[in-house]
N, C-alpha and C positions, 0 to 999 in steps of 0.2 A: 180134320187132318187125316193123314193116311194111317189106318189102323196098324198096330205093330204086328198083328197076326195075319196080315194081308197074304203073304206067300202061303202060309198054312191053309188058308181058306180057299185059295185058288187052285193049288196043286191037286191033281187027280189024274184019272185016265182019259179025261176028255178036256177039250179047251174050255177056258173060263175067263170071264172078264168082269170088271167092276161095272155094275149097271150105270150107264150114263158116261162112263169113262173107259172106252174100249182100249185105250193105250195101256191101261193097267190090265195085263192079261197073262194067261199061262197057256202056252202052246206046246203040247207034247211033240217030240221030234218025229214021231210016226205020222204027223200031219204034214210033213214037208212036201210030199207029192201032191197033196190037196192044195197047198199054198202055190206050188208051181202052176197047177191048173187054174187057180184063181188069177194069178198074175198074167196069164196069157190073154185075158180079156182086157183090152185097153180102155174100156168105157169108164170104169169107176174102180179105183184101187184104194178107196177109203178104208181105214181100219175097221170102222163100224160095219161096213158092208162085208169085209172079210170075216168078222165075228159072226155075222148072220150066215154066210156061206159055209163056215165051219161048224155051224150049229153050236156055238159056244154057249155054255150056261152062264147066266148072270148072277153074280153075288151082290147082294144089297148090303150096304153099310149105313149105320146111323150117322157116321161122320161125313163131313163134306170133304170131297177131294177138290182142291183148288184147280181152276182152269186157267193156266197161264200161257198166253199166246204172244204177249208183247212185253217189252221192258216195263211199260206202265202197269200192266197186270201184276208183274212181279213186285213192283214198288208198292202197289195197293195192298198186296198180301203181307209184305214186310211191315207196313204201317199198322195193319190190323193185328199182326202178331205182337208188335211192340206195345200196342194199347192193351192187349190182353194180358201181357206179362206183368 
């Protein structure tokens, strides 16, 4: 699950993401001009590519961050959490 100290571990003077989960990220506001530059390229606006473009550092966690893309993914996670409780 998501570590309770996630924000503390990501925050700093440079962008940071959770390794393998770039949606969990910290983006300092002074990177907004760089984001504008990135978004002008229409080829690929994936968050993972943005993390590479911004040279975000990766934070690794022992905990698994669930990947939920569909209602079925969410239900599988709920069932797994019920079984673990």
